[in-house]
N, C-alpha and C positions, 0 to 999 in steps of 0.2 A: 420577609426581609431578604436582602441579597438576591432579589429577583428583578428581572427586566421584562418589559412587555412590548411586543410589537403589535401595533394597532393601526388601523386605517386612519384614526383620528390624529395620528402623529404626522400624517403626510399632508402636504399642500399641493394639490394637483392643478388647481386653477388660481391664477393670480388675481382674477377679478372677484372681489368679495360679493358681488351681486349675482354670481353665477347661479347659485341655488334658487334664488328668487326668479331669475331670468327663465329658469326651466318652466316654472308654473305660469309665468306670464306668456311664455311661448306656447304652452299647451292650451291656454285659454284662447289664444288667437289662432290655433292650428285649424286648418281646413281639410287636411288629408293625412295619410300615413307618412308621407315624406316630411311634413311639418312636425309631426309627432316625434319622428326619429331625430330631427334636427334639434328640437327643444331639449331632448333628454341628454344631449352631449354635454350639457353643463353640469349634470349630476354625477359626482364621483363616489360619494359615500353619504350615508350607509346604503349598500345595495338594497333595493326594494322593488316590488313588482309594480309596473305601470301597465294597466290594461287599456286597450284602445278599441273603439268602434266608430264607424262613420256611417252617414246616411247613404253613402255610395256602396255599402255592403261589405267593406273590409273590416276585419277584426284582427287584433294582434295582442301580444303580451310580451314584455321584456323584463327580465330580472336585472334591471339597469344598475350600473355602478361599477366600482373597481373590485375585481375578484382576485385576491392573491393567488399566485401559483404555488402550491404546496406539494410536497411528496406525500405518498399514501399514508394516511393516519396522522399527519403532522397537525399539531395544535390540540390534540386530545390530552396530552400529558406535558409536563414540564420537560424542557430540554436544556442542554448545555448552551448557554448564550454566547460563550466564547468560541464556539465551533462555527466557522462560516457555513458549514453544510446546513446548519439549522436556520439560516435566513430564508426569507421568501425569494423565489426565483423570478421576480417580476410580477406582472399582472396579466390576466387573461385579456387578449385583444378584444376590443369592444364589439367587433363583429362576431365574436365567438362566445359572448356571454349568453346564458340561456334566453332564447327568444323564439317566437314563432309568429307567422302571419298566415291567415286564412288556412288553418289546419283542416285536414279531412274530416275531423270530428264535427266541425261546424260551430265550435264554441271554445273559449279559453276560460280557465278558472284559476283562482288564487285564494287559498284558505290555509296559508302557512304550511302547505305540504312541500315535500322535496320538489325542486324545480326541474329536475332532469331525469331521464331514464338511466339505466345502469351502464349504457355504453358512452355516456358523456366522458370525454377524455381527461377532464381535470378533476382532481380530488377537492372536495370541500366538506366541511363538517359544521354541525350546528344542531339545534333542536327543531324538529319538524312535527307537524300534526299528522297523525296516522289515519284519521277517520273522516274528518269533515270534508276534505277534498275528494275522497273516495265516494262519499255520499252524494255530493254535488255532481260529480261525473256520472254516477249511476242514474240519477234523475234525468240529467240532460241527455244522456245517450239513449234513454228509453222514450223520450218525449217525441211525439209526432210533430208538434209545433209548439211554439212558445207564445205566451201572452203575458200581459201585465199581471193578471190574476194568478197565473201559474208561478210567476216569479215571486209574488207575495207569499204564496203558499210554501214555496221552497225556502225562502228566507226565514220562515217561522217553523220549519220542519224540526221536530224533536226526536227523530228516529236515530238510534245509536247502533252503528255497525259493531262497535266494541261489545255491546250487550248481546247482539246477534251472534257473535262468534264465541263469547265466553260463557254465557248462561247455559247453553245445552251441555257443555262439558261439565259444568258444576252440578247441574241437575242429574246427569247420569251417575255422578259419583255418589250422591246421597241416596238415590233410589227412593223407595217408599218409606214413610214414617208412620209409626203407630199412634203417636200423640195427636189429638184432634186439632190443636192449633197449628202444629207443623204441617199436617195434611192440608189444612185450609190455605196456608201460605204457599205451599208447593203447587196447589191447584191454581192459585192466582198467577204464580210465576209461569207455569206452563201455558197458561192462556194469554199471557202478555204479548203484545205486538211490538215491543221494544221502543215504544213512544214514551218519552219522558214528559207526559202531560201532568199538569199541576195537581189534579184531583186523584191521581192514581196512587195505589199503595205499592204495587210491584216495583216501580223504579226506586222507591226508598229502600225496599228490602234488598234489591240487587246491589245498590251502591254500598250498603252496610256489609253485605256478604262479600262482595268483590274486594272491598277494602281490607277485610279480615284475611282473605286468601292472599292478597298481595303482601300485607305486613308479615304474615306467618311464613310465607315462602322466602321473603328476603329479610328474615330476622337478622342475618349476618350483617347486612348493610345497615340496618337501623341501629345495630349495636355500636357502629363506628361513629355515628353522627355526633356524639358528645365529645369526641376527641379530634375530629377532623371534618372538613367539608366533604360531602360525598355526592355523587350523581346517582340518582335512583333509576333503575331499569325502566324502559318504556313498557306500556301495557301490552303492546303487541308481542314483546319478548316473553312475558308471563303466559299469554295465551298460547303461544307457540310451544312453550315448554309443557303446558298442561296437555296439549293435544299430541305432541310428537315425542316428548321425552319425560313421561310421567314418573320414571324411576330415577331421574337425575338427582344427584346429591344435594342440589340447592333446596330440595323439599324437606331435607332432614331438619327437624326443629332442634335448635342448639340446646335448649333447656331440658330436653328429655334424654333418656338412655336408649330409647328405641330409634330405629332407623326409618323415619317416615317417608312415604311416597306421596305423590300428588293427591291420591284419593284420601289419604289420611289428613293432609292439610285442608282439603276442601271440607271434609266432615268436621274437623275441629273448628274451622271458621264458621260452619253452619251452626254449631252449638253456641258459639259466641254471639252470633247474630240473633238467635232466638232469645238469648239472655238479654241482649240489648233492647229488643222489641218488647218482650213481656206481653202483658195484657193490653198494651196500648194499641195493638194492631186492630182491635175491634172498635176503636173509638174514631170519631171524626177528626181528632187531632193528629192522626197518623196518615200522612199522605206526602207526596213529593214536594209540594209547596212548603209545607211546614218543615220537612227535613232539610230542604235546601236553604230556606230563609233568605231569599234575595232582598238585598237592600241597596239603595242608591245614595251614597254618602255625599254630603256637602264637600266642596273642594277644600274648604278650610277645616274639614273634619269637625264641624260644629254639629253635634248629633241631632239636636232638635230640628235642624234645617234639612235633614235627610228624609228619605222615604223608606219605610221598613215593611217587611213581610209583603213585598210586592206580589200580587197574584199572577204569577207567570210560571210556566214550565221551563223546559230547556235543560241542556246538559252540556258540560264542557267538551264532550266528544260527539256532539250533534251539531248540525248546521246552526240551529238557534242555540248558540253556545253560552247561554245564561248560567252563571254560577251564583255563589252567594253574594259576591261583592263586585263582580265585573262581568262583562259580556259584550254583545254586539250593540254598541250605543247608537250608531247612526245607520239606519236602513234607507236605501234609496234605489229606485228603479227608474230608468230613463228609456223612453220610447222615442227613437230617432225618426225624423221625417223632415218635411220642409221647415217646420218649426218644432223643436223638441217639446215633448211633454214629460213631466217627471213627477214622481210621488216619493215622499220621504217622511220619516218620523224619528224622533230621538227621545230618550227617557229624561225629559226635563221640560223646559219652556223657553220662551224667547227672552225672558227677563232674568237677570241675576238677583233681583230684589225679592227676598222671601215674603214681603208683604204684597207682592203683585199677583194678580190672578194668572199671569203668564209665567209664573215661576216654575210650576210643576204640572201645568195643564195637559201635557202630552204623555205623562207617565202611564196612565191607564190605557190610552190609545196604543202606546208601544207594547204594553203587556198583552193586550188583546190582539195584536197583529194588525192593527189598523194603520192607515196611512193618510196623509194630507197631500192633495195635489199642490205642487210647488209653483210659484209665480215667477215667470221670466219677464222681467221688465224690459221693454223695448227702449226705454230712456227715462230720464228723470220726470217727465211729464206723463208717463203711462199710468192711467188711473183704472186699469183693468181690475185691480183689487184695492179695497180701502187701505189706507196707510194708518197703522196704529200709532206710529211715531216716526220722526226722522231726526237726523243729526246733521248739522252743517259744519264743514271743516274749512277753515280759511287757509289758503295756500301758503301765506307767509309764516304760518305756525308749523308747517310740515317740514321736518328735518330731512335732508337728502341723505 
């Protein structure tokens, strides 16, 4: 109550209502980088990444759209709306929004990571992924050459930098254990390669343990959630505290009289993890697939029409960011040339009819990291692939 909001959606930058659609029509017709830049001038909001490549060898990416000019930290907390100082100071000039063409790295990436380096002159805030973009950049920077197969492997990569950075700190804190089950679990964790593969037990243990460490560390934040909306700290912040400030007061558990440190939180979280797992660890029912429980729901939330316990690995902080109920739905790889070739797959089918064999026929392909080569029609009479069905539209029935 009694609050106002300044939002890009309140602005009308283009008087032509077709401008947003015109962008994508322009991109579909684009022949070079200049056409790409021209097409994007119609897009004002929301800002989003447009990646570009051409068979002439050019690559580019632009975080295209209107970027409000804010003072440092503006927008993170509520402000006095009656004070003119708290209004935006215009918008970043289009030629200065984050963008690059033909960078020295030889590639561009977009995985919800921060778009700029620390020296970018304009402040902006938001939620950014801290791991997937780093992993993509790591793979591409180490590659000698790129191929369709290597791109398929990368899109299905389940390696987690978060686990790589957090788990050694956690293992060091618990040391060795005398109980046989605990020894076995620690042995598996120490041998783990940080891949969130579906049949592995270690990813399930790590996620349980890390979640307990997080909740126990930030118990003060969780205590507030019943009385107010709160923002939870990013994972990188917790890992930084574990490594560099292990005696920080944030590790003190509020419900105890002792003054806990990071090592105490990790050990307490370990005990809670062992209690959660119990004897189930030695059964076939304990693995990452079962723990994650990926399902693909029907758009209308009709449960019998969904797919449950999909046999797939992945992790929200890995490139293959499959979680319990969402993830990378459309995978596509394009090989440019005189005529493009492309491969793609998505977790569903070509038909929205649950009685059709094309309703969910690609879910298993998607889960197994397989692709279908896509068909580029040269025209309506191109019979290079059999047509399953077609739809005819009469021009007089199409509304302008």
